N, C-alpha and C positions, 0 to 999 in steps of 0.2 A: 659448344658454348650455349647455343639456344636451348638445347635439351636440358642443360644443367639449370638454366634460369627457370625453365618451366617447372622443374622439380622443386626448386625453392619456393615457388608460388604455391604449389600444392601442399608442400610440407607445412608451410607457415599460414595456411588458410585458418588453422586453429591455433596458431602460434604455440604457446607453451603446452596446451592440451595435446596437440599432435606430437610434439617432441617428447613430452614427459609421461603422460598417462600410459602410453603403450610401450614404453621402453622396457618395462619388466617383462611383458610378454615377448617382446622382440629378443630379450636376452636369453630366453629359454633354450634355444637351439642354435642360434646364429650369433656370431661375434663379428665385430667390424672387420673390414678388410685389413686394417693395420694390426689386428691381433690383440687389441686392448680388451681386457675383461670388463664386461658391463656389470653394473649394479642395478638393483631394483629401484624404482622411484624415478626421480629426475636424473637423467643421464647428462651430466655437464659436458661430456665430450661432444655432444651435438651442438653446443653453443660456440659462438665465435666471440670471445670476450674482448678481442681487440677492436670490435666494432662498437660505435657509440649507439646505445639503444635509443637515444633521443633523436638520432639522425636516421638510423636504419634498424628498427627493432627486429624485423624479419631476419636480417643477417646476424644480429646479436643472438637471437633465440635459437636459430637453426642453421647457422652459416656453415658449420662443419659437417652437417649430415651428408651432403653430397660427396664429400671427400671420403667419408667412412663407408658410404653405400652408393657407389656410382650406379647409374641406371643400367640394369641388365640389357643385353642385346635384344631380348625378346619382349621388351616393354618400351612404351613411349614416355613413361613417367614412373616415379618411384617415391614411396614414403613409408612411414611406420605402419600404416594400414596394409601396405603391400607386403611388408615383412610378415605380418600376422597371417595374411592370406596365403603366402607361399608356404609357410609352415603347416597351415591347415591342409593345403593341397597335398603336401608330402604325406601327412598322416592318412588322408583319405585314400591316396594311392596305395599305401601299404595295406589298408583295410580292405579295399576293393579286390586286391590281388588274392586275398584269402578266399574269396567266393567266386573268383573269375572262372575257375575250372569247374566243369560239369561233374557233379557227384550226387549220389542219391541222398546224402545226408543234409543237403541244403534246405533251409526253410523256404517258404514262398517268397518272402522278401529277399532272402539271400539269392535265390534264383533270379529274381527280377533284376536286381542291381548287378549281379555277376554277369548275366547274359548281355545286358545292355552295355556294360563296360567292355566285355570281350568283343562284342560285335563292332564297337567303335575302334578298338585297337587292331582289328583284323584288316590291315591295309590291303593285303593281297586280294581278299574277297571283295572289298569295295572296288578295287581297280578292275577285277574280273567282271563284276556286275555292270560297271559303267553307269549308263543312264537307264538301264532296263527297268529299275524300280519306278521310274517316272514315265514310262511308256504310255500307260493309260491316261495319265494327266495331260501329256502332250497331245494325245489323240482327242481327248475331250475338248481341248482348245481348237484343234484343227477342224473338228466336226461342227463347230458353231455355224449355224446357217443364218441366224438373224440375231439382232440385239435383244429380242424378246427372250432368248435363251440364256442371256447373261446372268440372270438371277440365280439359277441353279448352279452355274459354274462358280459364281462369286461365293455362294454359300459353301460349296465344296472347298474352295480355296481357304476360307476362314477356318475350316475344320482341320486343314493341314498346315496352319500357321503361315499362310500366304496372304498378306494384306494388300492385295491389288485394289486400287482406287480408294479404299477407306479401311478403317480399323473397326473391329466389333468385339465386344466383350461385356464384362460386368464391372460395376463399381459400387462403392458405398454411396448412398444418397447423401449429398452434401447437407441437406436440411433435415434428415432423419437417419441418424446413425444406426438405427435398428434394421434398416432395409438395405438389401443388395438389389440393384436395379440394372437392367440392360443399358448398354451405352454404345453409340456409334460416334466415330470421330474422324477427322481428316486423316488422310494417309496416302499411300500409293506412290511415295517418292523413294528413289533409290539413294539419293544423297541424304545426309543426316537430318537436315531440316530446310525449311522454306528458303531462307536467305542465301543458301549456297547457290541457288538458281538466279537470284536477283541482285546480289551485290555487284557493284561495279569496281573496276580496277584490274590491274594486270594479274594479281595473284588469284582472285576468284575466277577470272577468265581462264587461267591456266588449269585450275582445278576442274572446271567444266570440260575443257578439252580433254583432259586426262580421263575423266569419267566417260565421255563419249567413246574414247579409244578403248577403254575397259569394256564397255558394252559391245563394241565391235569385235574385240578379241574373243569375248565370251560367245557371241553368236557364231563366230567362225569355228570355235571348238564344238559347237552344237551341230555343225555341218553346213552352215551357210557359206556361199562363195564370198570372196573379198568384197565384191561390189554390193551384193545383197546385204551383207552384214553392215557395211558402212551406211547404206541407205536406211536400213531398219534402225540403226543406232540413232541416226539423226531424227527419225520419226518418234522414237521413244523419248528422246531428250525434249523434243518440242511438246509432246503430250505431258510429260512430267513438269515442264516449265509452266504450262497452262494450269496444271493442278496447283503448283506452288503459288501462282498469282491469286488463286481464290482461297488459299490457306491463310490461317492466322499466324502471325509471327510468334516466335518462341517466347518473347518477353510478355506479350499479351496473354499467352496461355497460362502464365504463372498466376494470374488473378482468377480465383475460383469462380467469380461471378461471370467471367467471360466464357467459361466452358461448362456452364450449367444451364441447360434449357430443356426442362421436362416437356415432352410432347406426346401426343397420342400417335399411334401407328398411322392413323389417317392423316395427321398433320405432316408426318415425315413423308408419306406417300405423295402428298401435294407438293412437297419440296422437290422430291426426286421420283417422279412417276416412271422413269426409265427402269427403275428397280421395283419389282413386285415384293414389297417388304413383308407382307404376311407369308408369302411363299418362302422368302428368304429365311425367316425365323423358323418356320416349320422344317425346312431342310437342314437347319443347324441343330435341330432337336429341341428347340425351345418352343413349346406349345402354349398358346394362350397369352402371349405378350400383348398387352393393350397399350402400354405407355413405356417410355424410356427416356434417357437423356440424350439429346442431340447436341453434342459438345459445340459444334460450329455450324449453325443452320445455313449461314451464307456459303459455306463450302459445299454443302449438299445441293444447294440451289445451283451453284456453279458447276458441280459435277454433272448434274443432269444436262446442262447445256453442252458440256464437253462430250458426253456420251452421244448425244443427238447429232453433234456436228462432226464427229470423228468417224471416218469410214471403218467398216468392220475389220478389214485386213490389218489396219494399223492397231486397232484394239487387240486383235489376236496376237500381233507381234509384241505388244506391250505385256500381254498376259503371259506369253512364253518367257519373256525376260524376268518378270516378277515371280514366276514359278521357280526358276533357278535361284533367284535372289533370296527367296524364302527358305531355301534348303540350307542346312548347316554345312559349312565348308568341309568339315571332317568326314561328311557322308558322301562327298562328291569325288569323282576321279581326280587324280593328282594334278593334272593340267588345269582343270577348272579351279581347284582349291588354290593352287599357286597363283593363278591369274587374279583371283579375288584378293588374296593377301597382298599382291603387288600393288593393287590400287588402294584398298581400304586400310590395310595395315601399313604398308611402306610409304606410298605417296601421300595418302590423306592423314596418317597419324604419325609419320616419321619413326615407325618401328623398324629397326634394322633387319630383324629376322623373325620368322614364324616361331611361335611357341612349340615346344616338343609335343608330339601327339599325346603322350600320357597326360600332360597337363590339360590339354583340350578335352580329353575324354573324361578325366576326373570332373572337370567343370560341367561337362554335358550330362554326366550321370547324376551329379548332385542336383543340377537344375531340373532334369526330367523326372528323377525318382527320389527327390529329397525326402518325401514322406516315407517311402519304403526304406531308405537309408536310416531315417530316424527310427522306424519300426524295428529295424535290425539291432540298433543300439539298445532299444528297450527290451528286446528279446534276449539280450545278453551275448550277442555275437562279439561285440567289441569290449575290451577292458574298460572299466569304469573311468579310468584316468584319461581315456581317449574320447569320451563322449562329447567333450566340448568342441571337438572338431566338426561335429555334425551341424549342418545348416549354415556354415559360413559361406558367404558369397563373394567376398573379396572386392566388392564394388565400392 
């Protein structure tokens, strides 16, 4: 019942727009569970005309949708956008399979997307490799001798999509749309956002306990003893909670003026001297950065205090956890992948079962090589009628 209510809220966020505008696209390949043929335009079958629109307009506009389209077992919510996304994924899967096999006739873009998709689908190879691909990264962490060596490691982490302690990237300048500028922002949390660590009550506390158990289980799968894993998980949770306390809440972050603080690199260095920022930028391949946006200066001030006050072994434990956390589940051995889904998918998001691997690999390929996929469309690989599938993200 709770899952059905959640779906109604999502569907009716746009009320008639959500139920009507996309009904034509939804009708293209999928019909309701009851077998009713859909028509283009406003699909009245989504409506519950027995409801009084002046009392519950959401039920009136969309009340029958959840009956026609119950939430699939591999999703925690469902709506008309989900239908369009699912259809897009099916199209992309068929297209990717055309270039999955290695053959000399593939173009450069076909080879890129085909090899990426094939490697993602090769579960036996992933299982056989285990954590060997991360061996050098774990060694890099283990070999840290002092906090002065953190800068190089954090720069390397950012290059492999691991946001330990903070996030780094580029953004459009809020006050000059012609410019792309470097940006650093708060980060380093394993839970979705700050308030997961700070909310009071039985439910938030249960989530935190489940999260600590998830960290413990993961560390055991990495080879730690039961006692060491439990102790390290508690240390990681304490450090992430301290990071959460100096982070901005998610509502405040929605106001652009709260996350726009242009600074020079020298000013950022004064906030966080524990990180050698000029070296950091050099190591990430960005030469000559003189200024950037520091989204949350108070966070970086607090981060410096945390780095200084936290012992090196705890920092290394935290970095090992975030290295694994930064890796996509589909690229990890099955036990780690299943453990991740059990917490983030099942316990945190109420998703009954993991998505099929082909769905995850289609999404991963489109996310990592969307430009190549688009290039293949333009090169004529895919039929013209299927080009609309390119670039859909389903979010």
